[in-house]
C-alpha positions as semicolon CSV with decimal commas, in nm:
position;residue;x (nm);y (nm);z (nm)
1;M;0,203;-2,211;-0,503
2;K;0,520;-2,218;-0,714
3;I;0,628;-1,860;-0,782
4;I;0,930;-1,726;-0,972
5;I;1,035;-1,372;-0,878
6;L;1,260;-1,194;-1,129
7;G;1,468;-0,927;-0,956
8;A;1,613;-0,938;-0,606
9;G;1,596;-0,563;-0,543
10;Q;1,387;-0,394;-0,273
11;V;1,050;-0,499;-0,418
12;G;1,156;-0,850;-0,524
13;G;1,332;-0,914;-0,192
14;T;1,041;-0,782;0,017
15;L;0,791;-0,987;-0,185
16;A;1,003;-1,301;-0,141
17;E;1,013;-1,234;0,234
18;H;0,633;-1,202;0,250
19;L;0,562;-1,513;0,047
20;A;0,836;-1,743;0,179
21;S;0,684;-1,720;0,527
22;E;0,352;-1,847;0,388
23;A;0,467;-2,193;0,268
24;N;0,506;-2,098;-0,099
25;D;0,774;-2,249;-0,324
26;I;0,975;-1,936;-0,415
27;T;1,263;-1,899;-0,663
28;V;1,436;-1,562;-0,706
29;V;1,637;-1,478;-1,020
30;D;1,890;-1,194;-1,041
31;T;2,227;-1,116;-1,203
32;D;2,372;-1,001;-0,869
33;G;2,514;-1,308;-0,690
34;E;2,583;-1,129;-0,362
35;R;2,228;-1,000;-0,338
36;L;2,097;-1,353;-0,399
37;R;2,328;-1,498;-0,133
38;N;2,202;-1,246;0,123
39;L;1,841;-1,340;0,043
40;G;1,917;-1,712;0,044
41;D;2,084;-1,687;0,386
42;R;1,778;-1,518;0,538
43;L;1,491;-1,699;0,365
44;D;1,390;-2,054;0,277
45;I;1,398;-1,994;-0,101
46;R;1,584;-2,109;-0,414
47;T;1,800;-1,859;-0,602
48;V;1,923;-1,861;-0,963
49;Q;2,188;-1,621;-1,093
50;G;2,142;-1,508;-1,452
51;Q;1,961;-1,281;-1,696
52;A;1,592;-1,290;-1,605
53;S;1,457;-1,298;-1,961
54;F;1,678;-1,582;-2,091
55;P;1,483;-1,907;-2,160
56;T;1,765;-2,121;-2,013
57;V;1,764;-1,919;-1,690
58;L;1,383;-1,937;-1,660
59;R;1,392;-2,314;-1,717
60;Q;1,659;-2,346;-1,448
61;A;1,433;-2,147;-1,215
62;G;1,152;-2,399;-1,271
63;A;0,936;-2,218;-1,529
64;D;0,819;-2,554;-1,673
65;D;0,571;-2,599;-1,388
66;A;0,555;-2,254;-1,222
67;D;0,213;-2,117;-1,127
68;M;0,319;-1,754;-1,145
69;L;0,597;-1,531;-1,274
70;V;0,652;-1,192;-1,106
71;A;0,892;-0,973;-1,308
72;V;1,014;-0,682;-1,095
73;T;1,366;-0,616;-1,228
74;N;1,478;-0,255;-1,278
75;S;1,430;-0,286;-1,655
76;D;1,081;-0,254;-1,806
77;E;1,204;-0,424;-2,122
78;T;1,349;-0,725;-1,934
79;N;1,022;-0,764;-1,743
80;M;0,813;-0,757;-2,061
81;V;1,038;-0,997;-2,254
82;A;1,044;-1,238;-1,958
83;C;0,663;-1,249;-1,961
84;Q;0,667;-1,312;-2,336
85;V;0,915;-1,601;-2,297
86;A;0,717;-1,748;-2,004
87;Y;0,395;-1,736;-2,210
88;T;0,540;-1,872;-2,536
89;L;0,775;-2,143;-2,409
90;F;0,641;-2,239;-2,066
91;H;0,270;-2,149;-2,077
92;T;0,297;-1,990;-1,729
93;P;-0,064;-1,930;-1,609
94;T;-0,012;-1,589;-1,442
95;K;0,244;-1,328;-1,543
96;I;0,289;-1,004;-1,346
97;A;0,525;-0,728;-1,463
98;R;0,640;-0,401;-1,314
99;V;0,641;-0,136;-1,588
100;R;0,746;0,218;-1,496
101;E;0,766;0,402;-1,828
102;S;0,442;0,585;-1,904
103;A;0,514;0,559;-2,279
104;Y;0,431;0,187;-2,250
105;L;0,139;0,228;-2,012
106;T;-0,054;0,475;-2,227
107;R;-0,068;0,242;-2,529
108;S;-0,398;0,053;-2,529
109;G;-0,385;-0,305;-2,652
110;L;-0,010;-0,337;-2,595
111;F;-0,050;-0,581;-2,309
112;S;-0,255;-0,880;-2,424
113;N;-0,187;-1,240;-2,523
114;E;-0,180;-1,132;-2,887
115;A;0,085;-0,864;-2,816
116;I;0,289;-0,863;-2,492
117;P;0,129;-1,129;-2,267
118;V;0,125;-0,957;-1,925
119;D;-0,175;-1,052;-1,709
120;V;-0,119;-0,788;-1,440
121;L;0,066;-0,458;-1,482
122;I;0,214;-0,290;-1,177
123;S;0,310;0,077;-1,205
124;P;0,489;0,176;-0,880
125;E;0,478;0,547;-0,960
126;Q;0,099;0,539;-1,001
127;V;0,053;0,330;-0,686
128;V;0,263;0,575;-0,479
129;T;0,090;0,877;-0,636
130;N;-0,252;0,742;-0,537
131;Y;-0,122;0,663;-0,188
132;I;0,005;1,021;-0,133
133;K;-0,310;1,170;-0,284
134;R;-0,526;0,992;-0,023
135;L;-0,299;1,118;0,259
136;I;-0,343;1,474;0,130
137;E;-0,722;1,431;0,124
138;Y;-0,724;1,329;0,495
139;P;-0,494;1,559;0,696
140;G;-0,369;1,378;1,006
141;A;-0,396;1,024;0,865
142;L;-0,088;0,798;0,868
143;Q;-0,232;0,559;0,610
144;V;-0,552;0,553;0,403
145;I;-0,663;0,242;0,212
146;D;-0,962;0,209;-0,019
147;F;-1,182;-0,100;-0,022
148;A;-1,474;-0,196;-0,247
149;E;-1,387;0,075;-0,502
150;G;-1,363;0,342;-0,231
151;K;-1,699;0,275;-0,062
152;A;-1,519;0,182;0,263
153;Q;-1,180;0,296;0,389
154;L;-0,928;0,177;0,646
155;V;-0,752;0,470;0,811
156;A;-0,461;0,475;1,057
157;V;-0,428;0,773;1,291
158;K;-0,223;0,850;1,598
159;A;-0,440;0,932;1,899
160;Y;-0,337;1,267;2,051
161;Y;-0,380;1,428;2,390
162;G;-0,701;1,626;2,380
163;G;-0,889;1,389;2,149
164;P;-1,245;1,325;2,280
165;L;-1,193;0,946;2,302
166;V;-0,840;0,940;2,448
167;G;-0,856;0,789;2,797
168;Q;-1,200;0,641;2,731
169;Q;-1,333;0,300;2,630
170;L;-1,396;0,210;2,267
171;R;-1,764;0,141;2,329
172;Q;-1,810;0,514;2,390
173;I;-1,754;0,587;2,020
174;R;-2,121;0,504;1,963
175;E;-2,230;0,738;2,244
176;H;-2,021;1,022;2,096
177;M;-2,141;0,955;1,741
178;P;-2,482;0,784;1,746
179;N;-2,530;0,836;1,370
180;V;-2,187;0,706;1,264
181;D;-2,096;0,337;1,254
182;T;-1,728;0,243;1,268
183;R;-1,509;-0,045;1,383
184;V;-1,162;-0,019;1,535
185;A;-0,980;-0,306;1,364
186;A;-0,656;-0,290;1,565
187;I;-0,451;-0,074;1,798
188;F;-0,072;-0,063;1,803
189;R;0,072;0,060;2,132
190;R;0,449;0,101;2,153
191;D;0,474;-0,116;1,840
192;R;0,278;-0,403;1,996
193;P;-0,065;-0,502;1,858
194;I;-0,370;-0,491;2,085
195;M;-0,691;-0,665;1,981
196;P;-0,964;-0,410;2,052
197;H;-1,270;-0,486;2,266
198;G;-1,548;-0,264;2,393
199;D;-1,367;-0,201;2,723
200;T;-1,028;-0,125;2,560
201;V;-0,907;0,221;2,665
202;I;-0,740;0,436;2,399
203;E;-0,417;0,600;2,515
204;A;-0,236;0,899;2,370
205;D;0,013;0,800;2,096
206;D;-0,177;0,479;2,015
207;E;-0,180;0,401;1,644
208;V;-0,547;0,327;1,577
209;F;-0,672;0,150;1,263
210;F;-1,044;0,194;1,200
211;I;-1,283;0,106;0,918
212;A;-1,580;0,318;0,818
213;A;-1,784;0,419;0,515
214;R;-1,599;0,684;0,313
215;G;-1,839;0,960;0,419
216;H;-1,781;0,895;0,791
217;I;-1,400;0,898;0,797
218;R;-1,356;1,263;0,901
219;A;-1,608;1,232;1,183
220;V;-1,427;0,931;1,331
221;M;-1,086;1,099;1,295
222;S;-1,212;1,397;1,493
223;E;-1,288;1,165;1,787
224;L;-0,929;1,042;1,805
225;R;-0,736;1,363;1,743
226;R;-0,785;1,732;1,684
227;L;-0,909;1,750;1,325
228;E;-0,656;1,934;1,113
229;D;-0,750;2,204;0,863
230;S;-0,748;2,096;0,500
231;Y;-0,425;2,151;0,312
232;R;-0,406;2,435;0,060
233;R;-0,042;2,516;-0,015
234;I;0,169;2,218;-0,123
235;V;0,540;2,215;-0,210
236;I;0,679;1,913;-0,398
237;A;1,055;1,852;-0,399
238;G;1,142;1,652;-0,710
239;G;0,978;1,676;-1,051
240;G;1,029;1,313;-1,153
241;N;0,751;1,071;-1,248
242;I;0,583;1,073;-0,906
243;G;0,618;1,449;-0,857
244;E;0,473;1,517;-1,202
245;R;0,182;1,272;-1,164
246;L;0,093;1,401;-0,818
247;A;0,100;1,766;-0,928
248;E;-0,117;1,679;-1,227
249;A;-0,367;1,500;-1,001
250;I;-0,402;1,774;-0,738
251;E;-0,322;2,109;-0,906
252;S;-0,688;2,186;-0,976
253;R;-0,771;2,182;-0,602
254;Y;-0,451;2,302;-0,431
255;Q;-0,181;2,565;-0,477
256;V;0,113;2,352;-0,591
257;K;0,482;2,434;-0,639
258;I;0,748;2,192;-0,767
259;I;1,120;2,237;-0,699
260;E;1,334;2,059;-0,962
261;K;1,710;2,078;-1,023
262;N;1,724;1,980;-1,390
263;P;1,658;2,280;-1,624
264;T;1,536;2,058;-1,910
265;R;1,294;1,878;-1,682
266;C;1,174;2,217;-1,548
267;R;1,089;2,331;-1,900
268;Y;0,902;2,006;-1,966
269;L;0,703;2,040;-1,641
270;S;0,617;2,403;-1,718
271;D;0,479;2,301;-2,058
272;T;0,292;1,995;-1,926
273;L;0,133;2,118;-1,603
274;E;-0,143;2,378;-1,603
275;S;-0,140;2,580;-1,280
276;T;0,159;2,432;-1,090
277;I;0,448;2,676;-1,034
278;V;0,779;2,515;-1,135
279;L;1,097;2,638;-0,964
280;Q;1,448;2,544;-1,073
281;G;1,682;2,483;-0,781
282;S;1,772;2,253;-0,493
283;S;1,506;2,156;-0,239
284;S;1,772;2,177;0,033
285;D;1,859;2,539;-0,058
286;R;1,760;2,731;0,257
287;D;1,740;3,067;0,076
288;L;1,513;2,927;-0,196
289;L;1,279;2,771;0,058
290;M;1,258;3,092;0,258
291;E;1,208;3,299;-0,057
292;E;0,915;3,075;-0,151
293;S;0,760;3,117;0,197
294;I;0,804;2,756;0,310
295;S;0,676;2,862;0,654
296;E;0,332;2,910;0,496
297;A;0,330;2,568;0,327
298;D;0,072;2,324;0,461
299;I;0,267;2,025;0,337
300;F;0,618;1,963;0,200
301;L;0,663;1,643;-0,002
302;A;1,015;1,514;-0,073
303;L;0,971;1,283;-0,374
304;T;1,316;1,249;-0,533
305;N;1,498;0,915;-0,583
306;D;1,764;1,007;-0,325
307;D;1,675;0,904;0,033
308;E;1,939;1,125;0,194
309;A;1,834;1,430;-0,010
310;N;1,469;1,364;0,080
311;I;1,544;1,332;0,451
312;M;1,765;1,645;0,467
313;S;1,527;1,865;0,265
314;S;1,232;1,746;0,478
315;L;1,415;1,824;0,803
316;L;1,510;2,168;0,669
317;A;1,155;2,243;0,554
318;K;1,018;2,141;0,894
319;R;1,269;2,358;1,076
320;L;1,178;2,653;0,852
321;G;0,812;2,617;0,948
322;A;0,638;2,381;0,705
323;R;0,325;2,252;0,881
324;K;0,371;1,888;0,778
325;V;0,643;1,702;0,588
326;M;0,629;1,366;0,407
327;S;0,920;1,191;0,243
328;I;0,969;0,897;0,010
329;I;1,226;0,663;0,165
330;N;1,339;0,358;-0,031
331;N;1,573;0,211;0,230
332;P;1,355;0,021;0,483
333;A;1,621;0,068;0,752
334;Y;1,563;0,444;0,739
335;V;1,182;0,431;0,764
336;D;1,163;0,342;1,133
337;L;1,438;0,594;1,214
338;V;1,252;0,895;1,079
339;Q;0,879;0,809;1,090
340;G;0,690;1,018;1,343
341;G;0,983;1,242;1,439
342;N;1,049;1,563;1,249
343;I;0,932;1,379;0,937
344;D;0,561;1,321;0,988
345;I;0,514;1,038;0,736
346;A;0,779;0,823;0,568
347;I;0,646;0,666;0,248
348;S;0,794;0,333;0,136
349;P;0,732;0,277;-0,238
350;Q;0,825;-0,089;-0,196
351;L;0,555;-0,157;0,063
352;A;0,296;0,036;-0,137
353;T;0,383;-0,176;-0,443
354;I;0,390;-0,498;-0,239
355;G;0,024;-0,445;-0,145
356;T;-0,072;-0,441;-0,513
357;L;0,134;-0,751;-0,583
358;L;-0,012;-0,940;-0,286
359;T;-0,362;-0,889;-0,427
360;H;-0,275;-1,109;-0,724
361;V;-0,064;-1,364;-0,537
362;R;-0,316;-1,453;-0,266
363;R;-0,530;-1,764;-0,314
364;G;-0,907;-1,750;-0,319
365;D;-1,125;-1,467;-0,441
366;I;-0,920;-1,191;-0,277
367;V;-0,996;-0,853;-0,432
368;S;-0,721;-0,656;-0,262
369;A;-0,446;-0,703;-0,005
370;H;-0,251;-0,427;0,170
371;S;0,065;-0,443;0,376
372;L;0,038;-0,232;0,692
373;R;0,286;-0,105;0,948
374;R;0,582;-0,176;0,721
375;G;0,480;-0,537;0,662
376;A;0,387;-0,639;1,018
377;A;0,011;-0,650;0,958
378;E;-0,219;-0,693;0,661
379;A;-0,566;-0,584;0,551
380;I;-0,751;-0,785;0,287
381;E;-1,080;-0,769;0,100
382;V;-1,223;-1,110;0,010
383;V;-1,549;-1,209;-0,160
384;A;-1,762;-1,470;0,016
385;H;-1,910;-1,742;-0,210
386;G;-2,128;-2,048;-0,170
387;D;-2,405;-2,126;0,075
388;S;-2,434;-2,241;0,436
389;R;-2,340;-2,601;0,338
390;S;-2,040;-2,528;0,113
391;S;-1,892;-2,226;0,291
392;K;-1,751;-2,178;0,640
393;V;-1,862;-1,812;0,644
394;V;-2,178;-1,770;0,431
395;G;-2,496;-1,781;0,640
396;R;-2,301;-1,739;0,965
397;T;-2,282;-1,440;1,194
398;V;-1,944;-1,280;1,267
399;A;-1,956;-1,423;1,621
400;D;-1,994;-1,778;1,481
401;I;-1,701;-1,762;1,236
402;A;-1,384;-1,934;1,359
403;L;-1,135;-1,658;1,276
404;P;-0,759;-1,723;1,311
405;P;-0,581;-1,558;1,609
406;G;-0,533;-1,183;1,575
407;T;-0,789;-1,153;1,292
408;T;-1,093;-0,927;1,294
409;I;-1,370;-0,865;1,041
410;G;-1,402;-0,489;1,016
411;A;-1,681;-0,441;0,766
412;V;-1,895;-0,605;0,499
413;V;-1,975;-0,429;0,172
414;R;-2,302;-0,556;0,022
415;D;-2,385;-0,399;-0,315
416;E;-2,365;-0,023;-0,241
417;E;-2,407;-0,058;0,137
418;V;-2,124;-0,058;0,391
419;L;-2,212;-0,267;0,698
420;I;-1,974;-0,227;0,991
421;A;-1,921;-0,573;1,136
422;H;-2,080;-0,656;1,472
423;D;-2,124;-0,996;1,635
424;D;-2,473;-1,038;1,486
425;T;-2,376;-0,932;1,130
426;R;-2,456;-1,225;0,898
427;I;-2,238;-1,291;0,591
428;E;-2,418;-1,349;0,258
429;S;-2,287;-1,488;-0,070
430;G;-2,134;-1,209;-0,279
431;D;-2,043;-0,994;0,023
432;H;-1,704;-0,819;0,017
433;V;-1,559;-0,893;0,361
434;L;-1,284;-0,663;0,495
435;L;-1,044;-0,833;0,736
436;F;-0,751;-0,708;0,941
437;L;-0,467;-0,941;1,047
438;V;-0,217;-0,822;1,306
439;D;-0,005;-1,131;1,230
440;K;0,019;-1,207;0,859
441;K;0,139;-1,564;0,921
442;Y;-0,230;-1,656;0,949
443;I;-0,311;-1,538;0,596
444;R;-0,327;-1,899;0,467
445;D;-0,586;-1,982;0,736
446;V;-0,799;-1,689;0,621
447;E;-0,772;-1,804;0,258
448;R;-0,882;-2,156;0,355
449;L;-1,169;-2,015;0,561
450;F;-1,314;-1,843;0,253
451;Q;-1,258;-2,132;0,009
452;V;-1,577;-2,299;-0,111
453;G;-1,633;-2,671;-0,050
454;L;-1,703;-2,916;-0,332
455;T;-2,079;-2,914;-0,269
456;F;-2,091;-2,564;-0,413
457;F;-1,995;-2,698;-0,756
């Protein structure tokens, strides 16, 4: 696939890295020559320096025969104009744009071929808000991903000493929970993937990814770790777009406080939010945190745009007694440094956004794709089509499907039913199949596996 990526920042660079390793023809456009040189030195891609929305620059990047344009520059306006130019002059089939400003997103009918021709809108703030909201709903989870409109979920947890299954074989899950069906999709032990089998023994500190129907998630989590009490008191550091959206989404069910430096923004938040308490001040002000009883907070969320401020305020909140702290960290080099230490969960907006982008870039009828473990692994939801003659999966049992190395089928969603995959589970046309890949270099093999042969047509 020939793809033009506009913007060589964190999201554009990470997306180029993902796609370049999968035999795509990638061209990255940016005004920053040094950033492009760094990308070009590391990846097998073309780079073009120039203004992303200029017709001459897009032509130079190969827009005449590009399959897809992904506009992820820091400017909403540049992204939208680039899509318009690609549609009008180059008839680019698929145009994806990152648009942050809610003033654009709330206008119905703005994004269509008759207005601004954007096929797929990506709103990073909304993606990250939804991501954090799911983590709040499942205390103790490291990552929570919805599949099939939330009917099934993939959850990552760290196995702790004292969990009923720690030190025991995976097959004993069924003995512990005869009425709950689940599938462990992968285990990461000391950062190395382990393909799970019935006799695999779970060790303390293993990172366990499992798939289950939404209603069974808590039961499975309780087998791997001591189930934490639900959160009640939540403190948000930073009243920007993400802080505001998150508070708005959760204030009806939790006691929420926002700490924001800017007095004007504080007044706006006070007028906009209903029950959230808005405090003006610095989230790294020890006296303010103690005055607001940070030691009684169930969760402290550092959601400003400043990585260093987020890290320092999170460390301070943890030291002062906050039960759990999560922090947005934009710099990927910092994520591995802090994750799992005093900061319980480091949230990378880039990787959360990449998952949404990958959904639309993948070939075949892929409904969703999610980057896991900071890009090392991937979970995808793909729809099976055809019949036993035209498809390599339809009509076959899981045991008979020739899956690429390191790939497991975790579950099948059929209409409203979630079927956890076992060797004798048979795939039918129209099934949503949930797969886990510990090595994303095999993604093309998975796509080819689910492509329908010519006899289907």
